MIDRENZA-420482 format. One record per residue: residue in one letter; x, y, z of N, C-alpha, C, O, CB in turn. Coordinates in Angstrom, 3 decimals. Glycine has a CB too. Layout:
N
<r residu="a" n_u="X" n_v="Y" n_w="Z" ca_u="X" ca_v="Y" ca_w="Z" c_u="X" c_v="Y" c_w="Z" o_u="X" o_v="Y" o_w="Z" cb_u="X" cb_v="Y" cb_w="Z"/>
...
//
This chain:
83
<r residu="m" n_u="-87.343" n_v="-160.842" n_w="162.669" ca_u="-86.240" ca_v="-161.763" ca_w="162.720" c_u="-86.063" c_v="-162.230" c_w="164.166" o_u="-86.151" o_v="-161.437" o_w="165.104" cb_u="-84.947" cb_v="-161.109" cb_w="162.171"/>
<r residu="i" n_u="-85.821" n_v="-163.486" n_w="164.322" ca_u="-85.571" ca_v="-164.072" ca_w="165.641" c_u="-84.123" c_v="-164.538" c_w="165.668" o_u="-83.666" o_v="-165.227" o_w="164.755" cb_u="-86.561" cb_v="-165.262" cb_w="165.950"/>
<r residu="n" n_u="-83.405" n_v="-164.158" n_w="166.719" ca_u="-82.026" ca_v="-164.637" ca_w="166.834" c_u="-81.803" c_v="-165.491" c_w="168.074" o_u="-80.708" o_v="-166.007" o_w="168.296" cb_u="-81.075" cb_v="-163.465" cb_w="166.853"/>
<r residu="h" n_u="-82.866" n_v="-165.636" n_w="168.891" ca_u="-82.731" ca_v="-166.468" ca_w="170.084" c_u="-84.122" c_v="-166.836" c_w="170.595" o_u="-85.036" o_v="-166.012" o_w="170.589" cb_u="-81.911" cb_v="-165.734" cb_w="171.187"/>
<r residu="i" n_u="-84.264" n_v="-168.055" n_w="171.027" ca_u="-85.501" ca_v="-168.508" ca_w="171.662" c_u="-85.144" c_v="-168.949" c_w="173.070" o_u="-84.267" o_v="-169.789" o_w="173.273" cb_u="-86.189" cb_v="-169.673" cb_w="170.848"/>
<r residu="s" n_u="-85.841" n_v="-168.365" n_w="174.043" ca_u="-85.577" ca_v="-168.692" ca_w="175.442" c_u="-86.424" c_v="-169.874" c_w="175.893" o_u="-87.552" o_v="-170.070" o_w="175.441" cb_u="-85.846" cb_v="-167.478" cb_w="176.337"/>
<r residu="e" n_u="-85.852" n_v="-170.638" n_w="176.782" ca_u="-86.602" ca_v="-171.723" ca_w="177.412" c_u="-87.656" c_v="-171.110" c_w="178.330" o_u="-87.485" o_v="-169.988" o_w="178.808" cb_u="-85.653" cb_v="-172.685" cb_w="178.207"/>
<r residu="p" n_u="-88.746" n_v="-171.842" n_w="178.579" ca_u="-89.754" ca_v="-171.313" ca_w="179.505" c_u="-89.118" c_v="-170.959" c_w="180.858" o_u="-88.371" o_v="-171.752" o_w="181.431" cb_u="-90.895" cb_v="-172.343" cb_w="179.704"/>
<r residu="g" n_u="-89.422" n_v="-169.778" n_w="181.345" ca_u="-88.897" ca_v="-169.332" ca_w="182.632" c_u="-87.509" c_v="-168.719" c_w="182.575" o_u="-86.999" o_v="-168.253" o_w="183.594" cb_u="-88.875" cb_v="-170.469" cb_w="183.568"/>
<r residu="a" n_u="-86.888" n_v="-168.710" n_w="181.400" ca_u="-85.520" ca_v="-168.204" ca_w="181.300" c_u="-85.432" c_v="-166.856" c_w="180.594" o_u="-84.335" o_v="-166.346" o_w="180.368" cb_u="-84.661" cb_v="-169.202" cb_w="180.576"/>
<r residu="l" n_u="-86.564" n_v="-166.281" n_w="180.249" ca_u="-86.549" ca_v="-165.040" ca_w="179.466" c_u="-85.786" c_v="-163.916" c_w="180.164" o_u="-84.912" o_v="-163.299" o_w="179.555" cb_u="-87.972" cb_v="-164.589" cb_w="179.186"/>
<r residu="i" n_u="-86.096" n_v="-163.643" n_w="181.417" ca_u="-85.444" ca_v="-162.534" ca_w="182.127" c_u="-83.939" c_v="-162.764" c_w="182.226" o_u="-83.159" o_v="-161.836" o_w="182.016" cb_u="-86.047" cb_v="-162.364" cb_w="183.537"/>
<r residu="a" n_u="-83.533" n_v="-163.965" n_w="182.539" ca_u="-82.094" ca_v="-164.268" ca_w="182.621" c_u="-81.421" c_v="-164.072" c_w="181.265" o_u="-80.308" o_v="-163.550" o_w="181.197" cb_u="-81.870" cb_v="-165.716" cb_w="183.117"/>
<r residu="d" n_u="-82.083" n_v="-164.482" n_w="180.194" ca_u="-81.529" ca_v="-164.307" ca_w="178.852" c_u="-81.451" c_v="-162.836" c_w="178.467" o_u="-80.472" o_v="-162.392" o_w="177.866" cb_u="-82.367" cb_v="-165.067" cb_w="177.831"/>
<r residu="v" n_u="-82.485" n_v="-162.089" n_w="178.817" ca_u="-82.485" ca_v="-160.651" ca_w="178.533" c_u="-81.350" c_v="-159.961" c_w="179.282" o_u="-80.638" o_v="-159.136" o_w="178.710" cb_u="-83.841" cb_v="-160.020" cb_w="178.918"/>
<r residu="l" n_u="-81.181" n_v="-160.294" n_w="180.547" ca_u="-80.121" ca_v="-159.686" ca_w="181.344" c_u="-78.735" c_v="-160.076" c_w="180.824" o_u="-77.810" o_v="-159.263" o_w="180.858" cb_u="-80.265" cb_v="-160.095" cb_w="182.809"/>
<r residu="a" n_u="-78.588" n_v="-161.297" n_w="180.351" ca_u="-77.305" ca_v="-161.730" ca_w="179.785" c_u="-76.997" c_v="-160.950" c_w="178.502" o_u="-75.857" o_v="-160.546" o_w="178.273" cb_u="-77.323" cb_v="-163.255" cb_w="179.497"/>
<r residu="t" n_u="-78.009" n_v="-160.745" n_w="177.680" ca_u="-77.815" ca_v="-159.957" ca_w="176.458" c_u="-77.476" c_v="-158.515" c_w="176.803" o_u="-76.582" o_v="-157.924" o_w="176.197" cb_u="-79.073" cb_v="-160.008" cb_w="175.570"/>
<r residu="a" n_u="-78.182" n_v="-157.949" n_w="177.771" ca_u="-77.902" ca_v="-156.576" ca_w="178.210" c_u="-76.472" c_v="-156.465" c_w="178.733" o_u="-75.792" o_v="-155.475" o_w="178.463" cb_u="-78.907" cb_v="-156.136" cb_w="179.302"/>
<r residu="q" n_u="-76.015" n_v="-157.458" n_w="179.470" ca_u="-74.646" ca_v="-157.433" ca_w="179.987" c_u="-73.634" c_v="-157.503" c_w="178.850" o_u="-72.607" o_v="-156.827" o_w="178.896" cb_u="-74.420" cb_v="-158.592" cb_w="180.966"/>
<r residu="t" n_u="-73.909" n_v="-158.305" n_w="177.844" ca_u="-73.027" ca_v="-158.391" ca_w="176.683" c_u="-72.904" c_v="-157.031" c_w="176.009" o_u="-71.807" o_v="-156.620" o_w="175.631" cb_u="-73.546" cb_v="-159.439" cb_w="175.682"/>
<r residu="i" n_u="-74.025" n_v="-156.332" n_w="175.859" ca_u="-74.002" ca_v="-154.994" ca_w="175.264" c_u="-73.217" c_v="-154.041" c_w="176.163" o_u="-72.400" o_v="-153.261" o_w="175.675" cb_u="-75.444" cb_v="-154.465" cb_w="175.040"/>
<r residu="c" n_u="-73.458" n_v="-154.100" n_w="177.460" ca_u="-72.778" ca_v="-153.202" ca_w="178.411" c_u="-71.274" c_v="-153.455" c_w="178.489" o_u="-70.521" o_v="-152.555" o_w="178.864" cb_u="-73.388" cb_v="-153.357" cb_w="179.796"/>
<r residu="d" n_u="-70.828" n_v="-154.644" n_w="178.150" ca_u="-69.404" ca_v="-154.963" ca_w="178.193" c_u="-68.641" c_v="-154.337" c_w="177.027" o_u="-67.410" o_v="-154.349" o_w="177.019" cb_u="-69.210" cb_v="-156.469" cb_w="178.185"/>
<r residu="n" n_u="-69.352" n_v="-153.793" n_w="176.049" ca_u="-68.712" ca_v="-153.149" ca_w="174.904" c_u="-68.398" c_v="-151.697" c_w="175.223" o_u="-68.868" o_v="-151.144" o_w="176.217" cb_u="-69.606" cb_v="-153.241" cb_w="173.657"/>
<r residu="a" n_u="-67.598" n_v="-151.097" n_w="174.362" ca_u="-67.219" ca_v="-149.695" ca_w="174.550" c_u="-68.459" c_v="-148.808" c_w="174.505" o_u="-69.250" o_v="-148.904" o_w="173.566" cb_u="-66.198" cb_v="-149.252" cb_w="173.472"/>
<r residu="p" n_u="-68.640" n_v="-147.943" n_w="175.509" ca_u="-69.847" ca_v="-147.121" ca_w="175.560" c_u="-70.026" c_v="-146.213" c_w="174.344" o_u="-71.151" o_v="-146.011" o_w="173.888" cb_u="-69.826" cb_v="-146.285" cb_w="176.800"/>
<r residu="l" n_u="-68.938" n_v="-145.665" n_w="173.818" ca_u="-69.057" ca_v="-144.814" ca_w="172.636" c_u="-69.538" c_v="-145.619" c_w="171.439" o_u="-70.331" o_v="-145.128" o_w="170.636" cb_u="-67.718" cb_v="-144.144" cb_w="172.317"/>
<r residu="s" n_u="-69.062" n_v="-146.851" n_w="171.318" ca_u="-69.482" ca_v="-147.707" ca_w="170.202" c_u="-70.949" c_v="-148.092" c_w="170.322" o_u="-71.673" o_v="-148.102" o_w="169.327" cb_u="-68.617" cb_v="-148.969" cb_w="170.142"/>
<r residu="v" n_u="-71.385" n_v="-148.405" n_w="171.520" ca_u="-72.795" ca_v="-148.753" ca_w="171.733" c_u="-73.674" c_v="-147.560" c_w="171.375" o_u="-74.706" o_v="-147.711" o_w="170.721" cb_u="-73.045" cb_v="-149.194" cb_w="173.206"/>
<r residu="r" n_u="-73.258" n_v="-146.375" n_w="171.810" ca_u="-74.030" ca_v="-145.165" ca_w="171.514" c_u="-74.118" c_v="-144.929" c_w="170.007" o_u="-75.193" o_v="-144.627" o_w="169.488" cb_u="-73.399" cb_v="-143.942" cb_w="172.205"/>
<r residu="q" n_u="-73.000" n_v="-145.063" n_w="169.309" ca_u="-73.003" ca_v="-144.848" ca_w="167.860" c_u="-73.826" c_v="-145.926" c_w="167.146" o_u="-74.524" o_v="-145.629" o_w="166.176" cb_u="-71.558" cb_v="-144.837" cb_w="167.318"/>
<r residu="a" n_u="-73.751" n_v="-147.147" n_w="167.609" ca_u="-74.550" ca_v="-148.225" ca_w="167.003" c_u="-76.039" c_v="-147.948" c_w="167.177" o_u="-76.821" o_v="-148.129" o_w="166.244" cb_u="-74.187" cb_v="-149.594" cb_w="167.630"/>
<r residu="k" n_u="-76.428" n_v="-147.511" n_w="168.370" ca_u="-77.843" ca_v="-147.190" ca_w="168.614" c_u="-78.302" c_v="-146.051" c_w="167.714" o_u="-79.405" o_v="-146.096" o_w="167.170" cb_u="-78.067" cb_v="-146.817" cb_w="170.093"/>
<r residu="k" n_u="-77.460" n_v="-145.027" n_w="167.554" ca_u="-77.796" ca_v="-143.918" ca_w="166.655" c_u="-77.954" c_v="-144.406" c_w="165.219" o_u="-78.914" o_v="-144.051" o_w="164.536" cb_u="-76.717" cb_v="-142.825" cb_w="166.723"/>
<r residu="a" n_u="-77.006" n_v="-145.222" n_w="164.769" ca_u="-77.039" ca_v="-145.723" ca_w="163.397" c_u="-78.288" c_v="-146.568" c_w="163.155" o_u="-78.913" o_v="-146.465" o_w="162.100" cb_u="-75.777" cb_v="-146.545" cb_w="163.097"/>
<r residu="i" n_u="-78.647" n_v="-147.389" n_w="164.116" ca_u="-79.851" ca_v="-148.218" ca_w="163.969" c_u="-81.088" c_v="-147.333" c_w="163.946" o_u="-81.936" o_v="-147.471" o_w="163.064" cb_u="-79.953" cb_v="-149.257" cb_w="165.116"/>
<r residu="h" n_u="-81.193" n_v="-146.433" n_w="164.905" ca_u="-82.371" ca_v="-145.576" ca_w="165.005" c_u="-82.562" c_v="-144.724" c_w="163.749" o_u="-83.638" o_v="-144.719" o_w="163.151" cb_u="-82.262" cb_v="-144.678" cb_w="166.230"/>
<r residu="h" n_u="-81.516" n_v="-144.009" n_w="163.360" ca_u="-81.637" ca_v="-143.117" ca_w="162.202" c_u="-81.622" c_v="-143.890" c_w="160.887" o_u="-82.305" o_v="-143.516" o_w="159.933" cb_u="-80.510" cb_v="-142.090" cb_w="162.208"/>
<r residu="g" n_u="-80.846" n_v="-144.960" n_w="160.838" ca_u="-80.750" ca_v="-145.739" ca_w="159.610" c_u="-82.064" c_v="-146.368" c_w="159.194" o_u="-82.329" o_v="-146.516" o_w="158.001" cb_u="-79.723" cb_v="-146.806" cb_w="159.769"/>
<r residu="l" n_u="-82.886" n_v="-146.737" n_w="160.154" ca_u="-84.189" ca_v="-147.329" ca_w="159.832" c_u="-85.135" c_v="-146.317" c_w="159.203" o_u="-86.152" o_v="-146.696" o_w="158.621" cb_u="-84.825" cb_v="-147.913" cb_w="161.084"/>
<r residu="q" n_u="-84.809" n_v="-145.035" n_w="159.315" ca_u="-85.654" ca_v="-143.986" ca_w="158.751" c_u="-85.128" c_v="-143.493" c_w="157.403" o_u="-85.629" o_v="-142.502" o_w="156.871" cb_u="-85.758" cb_v="-142.821" cb_w="159.723"/>
<r residu="m" n_u="-84.130" n_v="-144.169" n_w="156.850" ca_u="-83.500" ca_v="-143.747" ca_w="155.596" c_u="-83.564" c_v="-144.885" c_w="154.588" o_u="-83.857" o_v="-146.030" o_w="154.932" cb_u="-82.028" cb_v="-143.311" cb_w="155.830"/>
<r residu="d" n_u="-83.287" n_v="-144.544" n_w="153.344" ca_u="-83.124" ca_v="-145.612" ca_w="152.350" c_u="-81.783" c_v="-146.298" c_w="152.618" o_u="-80.957" o_v="-145.786" o_w="153.374" cb_u="-83.193" cb_v="-145.046" cb_w="150.870"/>
<r residu="l" n_u="-81.577" n_v="-147.444" n_w="152.000" ca_u="-80.396" ca_v="-148.272" ca_w="152.294" c_u="-79.093" c_v="-147.514" c_w="152.071" o_u="-78.199" o_v="-147.562" o_w="152.916" cb_u="-80.407" cb_v="-149.529" cb_w="151.429"/>
<r residu="k" n_u="-78.974" n_v="-146.818" n_w="150.949" ca_u="-77.722" ca_v="-146.114" ca_w="150.637" c_u="-77.409" c_v="-145.057" c_w="151.693" o_u="-76.284" o_v="-145.005" o_w="152.192" cb_u="-77.807" cb_v="-145.458" cb_w="149.245"/>
<r residu="r" n_u="-78.364" n_v="-144.230" n_w="152.036" ca_u="-78.146" ca_v="-143.198" ca_w="153.053" c_u="-77.899" c_v="-143.823" c_w="154.427" o_u="-77.087" o_v="-143.317" o_w="155.202" cb_u="-79.351" cb_v="-142.246" cb_w="153.114"/>
<r residu="g" n_u="-78.597" n_v="-144.917" n_w="154.728" ca_u="-78.396" ca_v="-145.602" ca_w="156.000" c_u="-76.985" c_v="-146.140" c_w="156.141" o_u="-76.375" o_v="-146.026" o_w="157.204" cb_u="-79.386" cb_v="-146.730" cb_w="156.145"/>
<r residu="l" n_u="-76.466" n_v="-146.727" n_w="155.071" ca_u="-75.095" ca_v="-147.245" ca_w="155.101" c_u="-74.082" c_v="-146.113" c_w="155.222" o_u="-73.071" o_v="-146.252" o_w="155.910" cb_u="-74.808" cb_v="-148.074" cb_w="153.843"/>
<r residu="m" n_u="-74.348" n_v="-144.999" n_w="154.560" ca_u="-73.458" ca_v="-143.840" ca_w="154.671" c_u="-73.473" c_v="-143.301" c_w="156.107" o_u="-72.433" o_v="-142.915" o_w="156.641" cb_u="-73.879" cb_v="-142.727" cb_w="153.667"/>
<r residu="f" n_u="-74.647" n_v="-143.278" n_w="156.720" ca_u="-74.762" ca_v="-142.824" ca_w="158.109" c_u="-73.973" c_v="-143.757" c_w="159.029" o_u="-73.288" o_v="-143.303" o_w="159.946" cb_u="-76.252" cb_v="-142.762" cb_w="158.548"/>
<r residu="e" n_u="-74.074" n_v="-145.060" n_w="158.776" ca_u="-73.350" ca_v="-146.048" ca_w="159.586" c_u="-71.837" c_v="-145.856" c_w="159.464" o_u="-71.119" o_v="-145.925" o_w="160.461" cb_u="-73.736" cb_v="-147.478" cb_w="159.159"/>
<r residu="i" n_u="-71.360" n_v="-145.616" n_w="158.254" ca_u="-69.924" ca_v="-145.388" ca_w="158.040" c_u="-69.473" c_v="-144.140" c_w="158.786" o_u="-68.415" o_v="-144.134" o_w="159.415" cb_u="-69.606" cb_v="-145.254" cb_w="156.530"/>
<r residu="e" n_u="-70.274" n_v="-143.087" n_w="158.716" ca_u="-69.938" ca_v="-141.854" ca_w="159.423" c_u="-69.910" c_v="-142.079" c_w="160.940" o_u="-69.046" o_v="-141.541" o_w="161.633" cb_u="-70.945" cb_v="-140.748" cb_w="159.067"/>
<r residu="a" n_u="-70.852" n_v="-142.869" n_w="161.448" ca_u="-70.877" ca_v="-143.186" ca_w="162.881" c_u="-69.594" c_v="-143.917" c_w="163.281" o_u="-69.020" o_v="-143.637" o_w="164.333" cb_u="-72.121" cb_v="-144.048" cb_w="163.231"/>
<r residu="y" n_u="-69.146" n_v="-144.855" n_w="162.438" ca_u="-67.901" ca_v="-145.574" ca_w="162.715" c_u="-66.700" c_v="-144.629" c_w="162.666" o_u="-65.820" o_v="-144.677" o_w="163.525" cb_u="-67.712" cb_v="-146.724" cb_w="161.710"/>
<r residu="n" n_u="-66.681" n_v="-143.771" n_w="161.646" ca_u="-65.537" ca_v="-142.863" ca_w="161.485" c_u="-65.343" c_v="-141.958" c_w="162.700" o_u="-64.219" o_v="-141.549" o_w="162.992" cb_u="-65.719" cb_v="-142.007" cb_w="160.236"/>
<r residu="r" n_u="-66.405" n_v="-141.649" n_w="163.396" ca_u="-66.291" ca_v="-140.818" ca_w="164.595" c_u="-65.563" c_v="-141.545" c_w="165.731" o_u="-65.115" o_v="-140.913" o_w="166.688" cb_u="-67.678" cb_v="-140.386" cb_w="165.063"/>
<r residu="l" n_u="-65.449" n_v="-142.853" n_w="165.625" ca_u="-64.831" ca_v="-143.652" ca_w="166.688" c_u="-63.367" c_v="-143.997" c_w="166.422" o_u="-62.678" o_v="-144.485" o_w="167.317" cb_u="-65.608" cb_v="-144.922" cb_w="166.879"/>
<r residu="v" n_u="-62.889" n_v="-143.752" n_w="165.219" ca_u="-61.556" ca_v="-144.205" ca_w="164.823" c_u="-60.459" c_v="-143.658" c_w="165.733" o_u="-59.526" o_v="-144.382" o_w="166.079" cb_u="-61.280" cb_v="-143.797" cb_w="163.391"/>
<r residu="d" n_u="-60.560" n_v="-142.402" n_w="166.118" ca_u="-59.495" ca_v="-141.780" ca_w="166.916" c_u="-59.730" c_v="-141.851" c_w="168.423" o_u="-59.072" o_v="-141.130" o_w="169.172" cb_u="-59.343" cb_v="-140.344" cb_w="166.513"/>
<r residu="t" n_u="-60.639" n_v="-142.691" n_w="168.884" ca_u="-60.931" ca_v="-142.733" ca_w="170.316" c_u="-59.969" c_v="-143.664" c_w="171.065" o_u="-59.412" o_v="-144.606" o_w="170.502" cb_u="-62.375" cb_v="-143.185" cb_w="170.543"/>
<r residu="e" n_u="-59.800" n_v="-143.360" n_w="172.347" ca_u="-58.980" ca_v="-144.220" ca_w="173.210" c_u="-59.583" c_v="-145.618" c_w="173.307" o_u="-58.858" o_v="-146.613" o_w="173.327" cb_u="-58.843" cb_v="-143.603" cb_w="174.618"/>
<r residu="d" n_u="-60.913" n_v="-145.689" n_w="173.369" ca_u="-61.570" ca_v="-146.992" ca_w="173.489" c_u="-61.298" c_v="-147.876" c_w="172.270" o_u="-61.122" o_v="-149.086" o_w="172.418" cb_u="-63.078" cb_v="-146.807" cb_w="173.671"/>
<r residu="r" n_u="-61.261" n_v="-147.297" n_w="171.077" ca_u="-60.968" ca_v="-148.105" ca_w="169.891" c_u="-59.548" c_v="-148.660" c_w="169.972" o_u="-59.310" o_v="-149.837" o_w="169.701" cb_u="-61.148" cb_v="-147.268" cb_w="168.599"/>
<r residu="r" n_u="-58.616" n_v="-147.796" n_w="170.349" ca_u="-57.229" ca_v="-148.272" ca_w="170.481" c_u="-57.122" c_v="-149.347" c_w="171.557" o_u="-56.413" o_v="-150.338" o_w="171.379" cb_u="-56.284" cb_v="-147.099" cb_w="170.815"/>
<r residu="e" n_u="-57.829" n_v="-149.154" n_w="172.679" ca_u="-57.835" ca_v="-150.155" ca_w="173.759" c_u="-58.440" c_v="-151.465" c_w="173.269" o_u="-57.940" o_v="-152.539" o_w="173.603" cb_u="-58.620" cb_v="-149.634" cb_w="174.986"/>
<r residu="g" n_u="-59.497" n_v="-151.387" n_w="172.492" ca_u="-60.135" ca_v="-152.600" ca_w="171.979" c_u="-59.208" c_v="-153.398" c_w="171.073" o_u="-59.124" o_v="-154.621" o_w="171.184" cb_u="-61.401" cb_v="-152.244" cb_w="171.226"/>
<r residu="v" n_u="-58.517" n_v="-152.710" n_w="170.182" ca_u="-57.571" ca_v="-153.378" ca_w="169.277" c_u="-56.416" c_v="-153.974" c_w="170.068" o_u="-56.017" o_v="-155.115" o_w="169.835" cb_u="-57.037" cb_v="-152.390" cb_w="168.215"/>
<r residu="l" n_u="-55.875" n_v="-153.186" n_w="171.015" ca_u="-54.760" ca_v="-153.669" ca_w="171.833" c_u="-55.172" c_v="-154.892" c_w="172.658" o_u="-54.439" o_v="-155.879" o_w="172.726" cb_u="-54.256" cb_v="-152.551" cb_w="172.763"/>
<r residu="a" n_u="-56.343" n_v="-154.817" n_w="173.279" ca_u="-56.822" ca_v="-155.940" ca_w="174.093" c_u="-57.028" c_v="-157.182" c_w="173.230" o_u="-56.699" o_v="-158.292" o_w="173.648" cb_u="-58.137" cb_v="-155.568" cb_w="174.808"/>
<r residu="f" n_u="-57.568" n_v="-156.997" n_w="172.037" ca_u="-57.752" ca_v="-158.131" ca_w="171.126" c_u="-56.407" c_v="-158.760" c_w="170.790" o_u="-56.254" o_v="-159.980" o_w="170.846" cb_u="-58.471" cb_v="-157.686" cb_w="169.834"/>
<r residu="n" n_u="-55.436" n_v="-157.928" n_w="170.441" ca_u="-54.111" ca_v="-158.447" ca_w="170.080" c_u="-53.412" c_v="-159.119" c_w="171.250" o_u="-52.649" o_v="-160.067" o_w="171.067" cb_u="-53.241" cb_v="-157.329" cb_w="169.549"/>
<r residu="e" n_u="-53.677" n_v="-158.620" n_w="172.460" ca_u="-53.061" ca_v="-159.200" ca_w="173.656" c_u="-53.918" c_v="-160.311" c_w="174.262" o_u="-53.563" o_v="-160.886" o_w="175.291" cb_u="-52.818" cb_v="-158.115" cb_w="174.697"/>
<r residu="r" n_u="-55.034" n_v="-160.604" n_w="173.624" ca_u="-55.965" ca_v="-161.653" ca_w="174.064" c_u="-56.402" c_v="-161.475" c_w="175.514" o_u="-56.337" o_v="-162.396" o_w="176.328" cb_u="-55.327" cb_v="-163.020" cb_w="173.894"/>
<r residu="r" n_u="-56.852" n_v="-160.250" n_w="175.805" ca_u="-57.348" ca_v="-159.952" ca_w="177.148" c_u="-58.656" c_v="-159.169" c_w="177.018" o_u="-59.006" o_v="-158.688" o_w="175.940" cb_u="-56.288" cb_v="-159.143" cb_w="177.981"/>
<r residu="k" n_u="-59.352" n_v="-159.057" n_w="178.118" ca_u="-60.595" ca_v="-158.296" ca_w="178.139" c_u="-60.260" c_v="-156.803" c_w="178.114" o_u="-59.392" o_v="-156.358" o_w="178.865" cb_u="-61.454" cb_v="-158.658" cb_w="179.393"/>
<r residu="p" n_u="-60.935" n_v="-156.027" n_w="177.264" ca_u="-60.624" ca_v="-154.593" ca_w="177.201" c_u="-61.143" c_v="-153.842" c_w="178.420" o_u="-62.100" o_v="-154.261" o_w="179.071" cb_u="-61.213" cb_v="-153.983" cb_w="175.935"/>
<r residu="n" n_u="-60.493" n_v="-152.731" n_w="178.709" ca_u="-60.922" ca_v="-151.850" ca_w="179.800" c_u="-61.346" c_v="-150.520" c_w="179.172" o_u="-60.541" o_v="-149.599" o_w="179.040" cb_u="-59.767" cb_v="-151.641" cb_w="180.874"/>
<r residu="f" n_u="-62.627" n_v="-150.435" n_w="178.785" ca_u="-63.133" ca_v="-149.253" ca_w="178.116" c_u="-63.435" c_v="-148.148" c_w="179.122" o_u="-63.889" o_v="-148.413" o_w="180.236" cb_u="-64.381" cb_v="-149.592" cb_w="177.309"/>
<r residu="k" n_u="-63.174" n_v="-146.897" n_w="178.712" ca_u="-63.385" ca_v="-145.755" ca_w="179.608" c_u="-64.358" c_v="-144.736" c_w="179.042" o_u="-64.649" o_v="-143.737" o_w="179.699" cb_u="-62.071" cb_v="-145.080" cb_w="179.901"/>
<r residu="g" n_u="-64.861" n_v="-144.962" n_w="177.848" ca_u="-65.787" ca_v="-144.002" ca_w="177.269" c_u="-65.123" c_v="-142.769" c_w="176.705" o_u="-65.727" o_v="-141.699" o_w="176.625" cb_u="-66.772" cb_v="-143.595" cb_w="178.282"/>
<r residu="r" n_u="-63.849" n_v="-142.932" n_w="176.307" ca_u="-63.118" ca_v="-141.805" ca_w="175.719" c_u="-62.528" c_v="-142.212" c_w="174.401" o_u="-61.873" o_v="-141.405" o_w="173.742" cb_u="-62.016" cb_v="-141.304" cb_w="176.657"/>
//
């Protein structure tokens, strides 16, 4: 699957922009997403989706999740701390 095509000579800049977008997210969420992708690809669809739900459930009580919701409601950039 392709989700972006870079102009000639712009690949590194595009890669770095994508990396920055990922880094701007809550670190715990990025970690759980990476786990879900890695392990989910090794499972059938049903087990993969269950693993993804469990990964999300581990984040429900985190400070970063509350900060993300609050920042969204206040229309500001979140300040994630990895907790």
